[in-house]
N, C-alpha and C positions, 0 to 999 in steps of 0.2 A: 555498506554497512550492515552487517549482520547483527545477529540475535548473538549475546555472550551466554556461553554453554557456561554454568558458574560450576557446574561436577568436573572439570577438566581444569579449571583454574584453583580450585579450593585446593590448600595443603593436602595431599592424603596421610594416612596415618601410617608408620612404617612396618612393615610386614611381621607378622609375630614370630618366634624364633620357632616353638612350635607349640602345638594344637593342647589344649587347655580345656580343663573341662566348666562346664559354666558355675557349678560352686568353685572354683578356683580363681576365676574372672570377676564373681562378684564379692569375694572376701580376699582379693587379692591387696587392698592399703595398705597406706607406709605412701614412700614418697611417688612408687610404681603408679596407683591409682594417680595420684596428684600428677603426675607429669601427663597421664593419659586422658586426664580430665581439662589441666590445663589446653592440648592440642586441641583436643575436641571444642574447646568455648574459641579458640584464635580463630581454626574453623570458621565455625560458625556468625563470628566476628567480621572474618574479611567476607565472606557469603553476602553477607546483612548489608557491608560497605558498597560491593561490586552489585548488587542488586539497586540501589542508590544512585551510586552512578550512572547506571544506564535508562534512569528512571528521570536522572535529571540531563542528561544527552541532547534533547531536546527532541528526539523522534518520537513521531506522531503516525501511532496503530488503529488502523481499521479497515474491519471485514470490507466496506465497502467508502470507494471514491465518486467522487460525479464533478465535470465543469460543468460553472454556470455561465451564457452567455448572456452579454447587456449591450444594449446599443446598435441590433442587427436593426438596418430598416424593410426590411425586405426579407431573406430568408436564410437564414444561418447552416452554411456548408460544411460538413466536417468528416474529413477523408479518413485519419487515422489517430490514433492516437497511444504514445506508449509510456508505459509509468516504467521509470530504473531509480536504483538505488542509488545517491553519490557518490562519485571517484573518489575512494580515501585520499588521495594524492592530493588532490584538491583546492585549495585555502578558502577560506570560511569568507566570505565578501557579502554584500546585498546582493538580495533577492532582487531579478528582475528579466528581465528576455534576452538573452545572450547569444547572438546568431552567430554561424559559422562553427569556432573548437566548443564542444560544450563540455559541461564537467559531468557529465551525465555518467553514471558509472555501469553496474549489470543490469540490466533486460528483468523486469518483473513481470512473466508471463504475464498473459494474460488473455486465451485461448476462450472465445465464449463458446456459450453452451446454442451446440443449434440442431433441431429436431432432423433428427433424418442423414446426420451426415456421418453414415456407416462405420457407427464404431472410433469416431474422430474425439482425441481425449479435451476434455474441455476444464478449465480453470475455474470457470465461474462463468455467471450470466451481466450481458448486459444489460442498460437500463435507460429510459430517457423520455426527453415528456418535452411539449405537452403532449399526454395520450390521447385528448379527442380531438386529435386530425389526422386523418390515414398518411402517414409516408407514402406522398409522390412515387408510384413506381411501383409502389410494396418493399424501399429500402425499410431496411430494419437499422436500430442499433447496431446491431454484431457487424453491420459493413465497417465501423467505424475503429474495431478491433482485428480486423483482417487485413491482410496485403492484395489487395482488390484494387477496381478502378473505380468504385463506385464511391457515394459520400452520404451521410445522414443527414437529415433536413427536417425540420420540426414543423415546415407547409408555413410559418404564419412570422410574423414579424419578434423581436425580443427585445421588450420594453429596458428599459435605463435602468428602472430601481426595485426589478423586482428577479425573486425567481425563476418563470415561466418557461425559459429555455434551459435543457438541462444534458446531459451527456454521461457514463458513468455508467462503473462495473465492479460490479459482486462478487467476493469471492469465495468459492465452496470452498477449498482445504484443497484434500487432497484431491490431484488430478482424475475427475470422473467421466467414463469410458460415457458416448453416448447413447449406447444399448441398453436399453433400460433392464436387462437383468441384471447387471454390473455396477446399478449407480449406490442402491439404499446404502450399502453397510460402507461406503465406502466414503460418505461426507465429513468432512471432518472441519469445524474451525480454522476459517487459516484470517491472520491478520498482515494487511501488507504496510508497508514504511517508505514510501516514495519520496525523495527529496529531488527527484525530477519529471518531467511530465512534457516531453514531445510531442505537438500538436500539428497537422499539419490541414489550414482551411480555405477556404475560398479566400483565392486572387482579387476577386473581382469585390468592386461598391458594393454595400446592402447586403451584402454575403457573407462576411464574416464578423466575426465579434471585438470591436476596439476595447471593449472591458469584460476581465473572465473572470471568476471566483472560481480556486478552486477548497472543493471543499471534501469532510469528509463524517461522517454517521458520528455518533455519537453513543453509545448503549447507555451510560448513567443520564445525560439527560432527554434523552430518546430526541430529535431534534438532528439536524444537517447543522454543522458548524465550519465555519469559512478559516483555512487555513490561509491562504494569501490574497488579496486581490489582488489584479495586473490591470492594470490602464494605460491606454496611449499604441495598444497593438498594433499589428499592422497585418495584413495577411499572409498567407505561403504558410512556407512553415516556420516553424517558432519553439523556441525552447524554453518551458518556466521554471524556475529553479524554487524548489521551493527552501525558505531558511529555518535554523532550529528555532526552538517555539521554548523563549526564556518557562521554566518555571516547571518544565514536565518531568 
């Protein structure tokens, strides 16, 4: 599910038969100017309707997304998170955890920034909490967005009714080199609109979150908002589908 390029769908004005001066364009008058004005008005109306339709399609876009884990009695361990767009061919159904065949479409790249990565291109930065406890063995949140055998963990239990434990990603925009001299001017704002998340957490009791909240940062309210809450999850590999949000 990509963004709509309104410029490509708005009806184009027919090419002029010959080049005319600015004065003749201003003084064209009559039916010719009326027709041109009507075409311009129709193009603006179509573009406006397309924008409204896209705004109402239920997509939520944000530069920052995170997962909040709840109900972990020992230590939440997450080894992989992938963000994906929804496969356009998938029929809309109720949100939920779906093992096996998934409705997930194109991968939304989330390569994390890492110091000393030797020029590796990064999409953004990983972040996690709580921040008061050093990850055991030096494990950083980056490992949850890389194909490694390591797992991120907060080092503390995750309560059933707060946002103590979280793991997320913030997109820079344009992929940025980790080489210092090649970064500053290339960073731009990017907002992701995921509809599926693939999550790999521990299968050991007490080390996976049975309840997970998918949240996004709202610039308007300057706070984290919950998109969807999932409960009764099992450990291991799970796929979480985010439904359309009415009124968006």
